[in-house]
C-alpha positions as CSV (number, residue, x, y, z in Angstrom):
1,X,-42.5,61.7,-28.3
2,X,-40.1,60.5,-25.6
3,X,-37.3,62.9,-24.6
4,X,-38.7,65.7,-26.8
5,X,-36.2,68.1,-25.2
6,X,-32.6,67.3,-24.4
7,X,-32.9,69.3,-21.2
8,X,-35.6,66.9,-20.0
9,X,-33.3,63.9,-20.6
10,X,-30.5,65.6,-18.6
11,X,-32.8,66.5,-15.8
12,X,-34.0,63.0,-15.2
13,X,-30.7,61.4,-15.8
14,X,-28.7,63.3,-13.2
15,X,-30.1,61.6,-10.1
16,X,-29.6,58.2,-11.8
17,X,-26.0,59.0,-12.7
18,X,-25.4,60.1,-9.1
19,X,-26.9,56.8,-7.8
20,X,-24.5,54.8,-9.9
21,X,-21.5,57.0,-9.2
22,X,-22.0,56.8,-5.4
23,X,-22.7,53.1,-5.5
24,X,-19.4,52.7,-7.4
25,X,-17.6,54.4,-4.6
26,X,-18.6,51.7,-2.2
27,X,-18.8,48.6,-4.5
28,X,-15.4,49.1,-6.1
29,X,-14.7,47.9,-9.6
30,X,-18.2,46.7,-10.4
31,X,-19.6,49.5,-12.5
32,X,-21.1,47.0,-15.0
33,X,-22.9,45.0,-12.4
34,X,-24.2,48.2,-10.7
35,X,-25.6,49.3,-14.1
36,X,-27.3,46.0,-14.6
37,X,-28.8,46.1,-11.1
38,X,-30.2,49.6,-11.8
39,X,-31.6,48.6,-15.1
40,X,-33.4,45.7,-13.3
41,X,-34.9,48.1,-10.8
42,X,-35.9,50.6,-13.5
43,X,-37.6,47.8,-15.4
44,X,-39.6,46.9,-12.2
45,X,-37.9,43.5,-11.9
46,X,-36.5,41.4,-9.1
47,X,-32.7,40.8,-8.9
48,X,-30.8,37.6,-8.0
49,X,-27.1,38.0,-7.1
50,X,-25.2,34.7,-7.2
51,X,-21.7,34.4,-6.0
52,X,-19.4,33.0,-3.3
53,X,-19.7,34.6,0.2
54,X,-17.8,37.8,0.9
55,X,-17.8,39.6,-2.5
56,X,-20.4,42.2,-1.6
57,X,-23.8,40.8,-2.6
58,X,-25.5,42.0,0.6
59,X,-23.6,45.3,0.5
60,X,-24.8,46.1,-3.1
61,X,-28.5,45.5,-2.2
62,X,-28.2,47.7,0.9
63,X,-26.4,50.5,-1.0
64,X,-29.0,50.6,-3.8
65,X,-31.9,50.7,-1.3
66,X,-30.3,53.5,0.7
67,X,-29.4,55.6,-2.4
68,X,-32.9,55.2,-3.7
69,X,-34.4,56.2,-0.4
70,X,-36.5,53.1,-0.2
71,X,-37.6,51.2,3.0
72,X,-35.4,48.2,3.3
73,X,-35.6,44.9,5.3
74,X,-33.3,41.9,5.3
75,X,-34.5,38.3,5.7
76,X,-31.8,35.8,6.6
77,X,-32.8,32.6,4.9
78,X,-32.0,29.5,6.9
79,X,-33.0,25.9,6.9
80,X,-35.5,26.4,9.7
81,X,-37.2,29.5,8.2
82,X,-41.0,29.3,8.0
83,X,-43.3,31.1,5.6
84,X,-44.8,33.0,8.5
85,X,-41.4,34.5,9.2
86,X,-41.5,36.1,5.8
87,X,-45.2,37.0,5.3
88,X,-46.3,37.6,8.9
89,X,-48.4,35.9,11.5
90,X,-51.8,36.4,13.2
91,X,-51.7,36.7,17.0
92,X,-54.7,36.5,19.3
93,X,-55.4,39.8,21.0
94,X,-57.1,39.2,24.4
95,X,-58.5,42.7,24.7
96,X,-60.4,42.6,21.4
97,X,-60.8,38.8,21.4
98,X,-59.7,38.7,17.8
99,X,-56.7,37.7,15.8
100,X,-54.5,40.6,14.7
101,X,-52.2,40.2,11.8
102,X,-48.6,41.3,12.3
103,X,-47.0,42.0,9.0
104,X,-43.7,40.3,8.2
105,X,-40.5,41.8,6.6
106,X,-41.9,41.2,3.1
107,X,-44.0,44.4,3.6
108,X,-41.1,46.6,2.5
109,X,-40.2,48.4,-0.7
110,X,-36.9,46.5,-0.9
111,X,-36.7,43.0,0.5
112,X,-33.2,41.4,0.7
113,X,-33.7,37.6,0.7
114,X,-30.2,36.9,1.9
115,X,-28.8,33.4,1.0
116,X,-32.2,32.5,-0.4
117,X,-31.1,29.0,-1.4
118,X,-30.3,28.0,2.2
119,X,-34.0,27.9,3.1
120,X,-36.3,25.0,2.3
121,X,-38.5,25.1,-0.8
122,X,-41.5,25.7,1.5
123,X,-40.0,28.9,2.8
124,X,-38.8,30.0,-0.7
125,X,-42.4,29.6,-2.0
126,X,-43.6,32.3,0.4
127,X,-42.1,34.8,-2.0
128,X,-43.8,33.6,-5.2
129,X,-47.1,35.5,-4.9
130,X,-45.3,38.6,-3.6
131,X,-42.8,38.7,-6.5
132,X,-45.4,38.0,-9.2
133,X,-48.5,40.0,-8.0
134,X,-47.1,42.4,-5.4
135,X,-49.5,41.0,-2.8
136,X,-49.6,38.3,-0.1
137,X,-52.4,36.2,1.2
138,X,-52.6,35.2,4.8
139,X,-55.5,33.8,6.7
140,X,-57.7,34.1,3.6
141,X,-57.0,37.8,3.3
142,X,-55.1,39.4,0.4
143,X,-53.0,42.4,1.3
144,X,-51.1,44.6,-1.2
145,X,-47.4,45.3,-0.8
146,X,-45.8,48.7,-0.9
147,X,-45.0,50.3,-4.2
148,X,-42.5,50.1,-5.6
149,X,-41.7,46.6,-4.4
150,X,-38.4,44.8,-5.2
151,X,-36.9,41.6,-4.1
152,X,-33.1,41.4,-4.2
153,X,-32.0,37.9,-3.4
154,X,-28.5,36.6,-2.8
155,X,-27.6,33.0,-3.6
156,X,-24.5,30.9,-2.8
157,X,-23.2,28.5,-5.5
158,X,-25.3,25.3,-5.5
159,X,-22.3,23.1,-4.8
160,X,-21.8,24.6,-1.3
161,X,-23.0,22.7,1.7
162,X,-26.6,23.3,3.0
163,X,-28.1,24.8,-0.2
164,X,-31.5,24.0,-1.8
165,X,-31.7,24.6,-5.6
166,X,-34.3,27.2,-6.5
167,X,-37.1,25.7,-8.6
168,X,-37.7,27.0,-12.2
169,X,-40.8,28.8,-11.1
170,X,-38.8,30.8,-8.6
171,X,-35.9,31.5,-10.9
172,X,-38.3,32.7,-13.6
173,X,-39.6,35.5,-11.3
174,X,-36.2,37.1,-11.2
175,X,-35.8,39.5,-14.1
176,X,-32.0,39.3,-13.9
177,X,-29.3,37.2,-12.3
178,X,-25.9,38.8,-12.0
179,X,-22.5,37.7,-10.5
180,X,-20.1,40.1,-8.9
181,X,-16.9,38.0,-9.0
182,X,-13.7,38.8,-7.2
183,X,-12.5,42.4,-7.5
184,X,-9.4,43.2,-9.6
185,X,-6.1,43.9,-7.8
186,X,-6.5,47.7,-7.8
187,X,-10.1,47.6,-6.5
188,X,-9.2,45.0,-3.8
189,X,-6.2,47.1,-2.7
190,X,-8.4,50.2,-2.4
191,X,-10.9,48.1,-0.4
192,X,-8.3,46.8,2.0
193,X,-6.9,50.3,2.6
194,X,-10.2,52.1,2.7
195,X,-12.9,52.7,5.2
196,X,-15.1,49.9,6.4
197,X,-18.0,49.4,4.0
198,X,-20.5,49.3,6.8
199,X,-19.3,52.7,8.0
200,X,-19.8,54.0,4.5
201,X,-23.3,52.6,4.2
202,X,-24.3,54.2,7.5
203,X,-23.4,57.6,6.0
204,X,-25.4,57.2,2.8
205,X,-28.0,59.8,2.0
206,X,-30.6,59.2,-0.7
207,X,-29.5,60.4,-4.2
208,X,-33.0,60.1,-5.6
209,X,-36.5,60.7,-4.5
210,X,-39.4,58.2,-4.8
211,X,-41.1,60.5,-7.4
212,X,-37.9,60.6,-9.5
213,X,-37.7,56.8,-9.4
214,X,-41.3,56.4,-10.5
215,X,-40.7,59.0,-13.3
216,X,-37.7,57.0,-14.5
217,X,-39.7,53.8,-14.6
218,X,-42.4,55.6,-16.7
219,X,-39.7,56.8,-19.1
220,X,-38.5,53.2,-19.5
221,X,-42.0,52.0,-20.7
222,X,-42.0,54.8,-23.2
223,X,-38.8,53.8,-24.9
224,X,-39.7,52.7,-28.5
225,X,-39.5,49.0,-29.4
226,X,-39.7,48.4,-33.2
227,X,-41.3,45.5,-34.9
228,X,-37.9,44.4,-36.1
229,X,-36.6,44.3,-32.5
230,X,-39.6,42.2,-31.4
231,X,-38.8,39.9,-34.3
232,X,-35.3,39.5,-32.9
233,X,-36.6,38.7,-29.4
234,X,-39.0,36.2,-30.8
235,X,-36.2,34.6,-32.8
236,X,-34.2,34.2,-29.6
237,X,-37.1,32.6,-27.8
238,X,-38.0,30.3,-30.7
239,X,-34.4,29.1,-31.1
240,X,-34.3,27.9,-27.5
241,X,-37.6,26.1,-28.0
242,X,-36.5,24.4,-31.2
243,X,-32.9,23.6,-30.2
244,X,-32.0,20.2,-28.9
245,X,-29.3,21.9,-26.7
246,X,-31.8,23.0,-24.0
247,X,-34.1,21.1,-21.8
248,X,-36.8,23.7,-22.3
249,X,-37.2,26.9,-24.2
250,X,-37.7,30.5,-22.9
251,X,-41.2,31.3,-21.8
252,X,-43.2,34.4,-22.9
253,X,-42.3,35.9,-19.5
254,X,-38.7,35.6,-20.5
255,X,-39.4,37.5,-23.8
256,X,-41.1,40.3,-21.9
257,X,-38.2,40.4,-19.5
258,X,-35.8,40.8,-22.4
259,X,-37.8,43.7,-23.8
260,X,-38.3,45.5,-20.5
261,X,-34.7,45.2,-19.5
262,X,-33.6,46.3,-23.0
263,X,-35.8,49.4,-22.7
264,X,-34.2,50.3,-19.3
265,X,-30.7,49.7,-20.8
266,X,-31.5,52.0,-23.8
267,X,-32.9,54.7,-21.6
268,X,-29.8,54.7,-19.3
269,X,-27.8,55.2,-22.5
270,X,-29.9,58.3,-23.3
271,X,-31.6,56.7,-26.3
272,X,-35.3,56.8,-27.4
273,X,-35.3,53.4,-29.1
274,X,-34.1,49.9,-28.2
275,X,-31.3,48.6,-30.4
276,X,-30.3,44.9,-30.9
277,X,-27.1,45.8,-29.0
278,X,-29.2,46.6,-25.9
279,X,-30.8,43.1,-26.1
280,X,-27.3,41.5,-26.4
281,X,-25.9,43.5,-23.5
282,X,-28.6,42.4,-21.0
283,X,-29.4,38.9,-22.4
284,X,-26.8,37.0,-20.4
285,X,-28.2,38.4,-17.2
286,X,-31.9,37.9,-18.2
287,X,-31.8,34.4,-19.9
288,X,-28.8,32.8,-18.3
289,X,-30.7,31.5,-15.2
290,X,-33.7,30.5,-17.4
291,X,-31.8,28.2,-19.7
292,X,-30.7,24.7,-18.8
293,X,-28.3,23.2,-21.3
294,X,-28.5,19.5,-22.0
295,X,-25.2,17.6,-21.3
296,X,-24.4,15.3,-24.2
297,X,-21.5,13.1,-23.3
298,X,-18.5,15.3,-22.6
299,X,-20.0,18.3,-24.4
300,X,-21.7,21.0,-22.4
301,X,-22.6,24.6,-23.1
302,X,-20.4,26.7,-20.8
303,X,-22.3,29.9,-21.5
304,X,-25.8,29.2,-22.8
305,X,-26.7,32.9,-23.3
306,X,-23.6,33.6,-25.4
307,X,-24.2,30.6,-27.5
308,X,-27.8,31.7,-28.1
309,X,-26.7,35.1,-29.2
310,X,-24.1,33.6,-31.6
311,X,-26.6,31.3,-33.2
312,X,-29.5,33.8,-33.8
313,X,-28.9,36.4,-36.4
314,X,-30.2,39.9,-36.0
315,X,-33.1,40.3,-38.5
C-alpha cells in the first residue's frame, strides 16, 4: 500500500517542500501557481504559462529547472524560427564524407519555449512529436529525448501584436495552463527592494536529485483513484460533449490529464487517495485551455472550467 509508513512520506516530501519554498523566495506571492507547476511536473506533463510580459514566466521555468537539477535550454520563438532551429540539423562532414546530425536545443530535460505563440505554426509543430512521444524524427531517423523531458512554454495574450494562436492539437499536449498575474502590493514592494532575480537564479543549487524526482513521479502513479472518482471525471467529460455551450467536448486525453494531475495534487497534500476536491482544485488549469465556449449573442462563458464544475454534481 502507498505510504505504508508515515516516515516514508516525510522522507520523500522534504525535498519537494524545499523546492517549493525556495521557488517561493524568488517568485514572490505566487505559491499556488508554483504548486500547480510542480504538480504538472510530478504528473509528467508539459506546462503552458500565459500572461503579459514581465510577470515572471521565464523566471519561474528557470527556477524550477535549477532547483530540480535538470538540464535546461531556452528557445526564443520568433516569426522566422525554423523547425531545424528546434530539432537540429544535419551538416556535411568533409572528413568522413557523411552528414552528421547536430542535435538542437530540444534535446534537454527541460525545454523553455519562450513566447511560443510568436513563432509560425510550422515552427510550433516541431514540438508536437517531442511532447507526445518524447522523441524526434530527423532525416528519417528517430531519436529518443532525455528522461525526464518537460516542455515549459510561455505565451503572450493572443490580442498582442505578432502572435499566432496555438492550434488545438498543440494546446491539448499541455497538461496545464496557468497564469501568474500581477503580484500583490506586498510582493511587488519586496521585489522592487530586493536583489535582482537573475542574481538569485545564478546562486540556486539543486534541492532535489534526479532519483528523488523519479521516485516522486512513481509515487504519483500509485495514488489510489476510486471508481467513484472516475465516474466524476467521466461526468465532467460527458457534460462538455453534450452541452451546447462548448464548440467541442473534452477528449479522453483531457480525462487522463485530470486524473494524473489530481493524483499529483493529492500526493503533494500527503494523501493516499484522490478526492473530488483534488479534481476541482486542478480542473481550471487542466481543462481551461481545452474548452472553447460558444458565444451566443451577448452571452459568453467567462470561466468555462468554473461553470463546468458548477454544473456537474459529485457522484
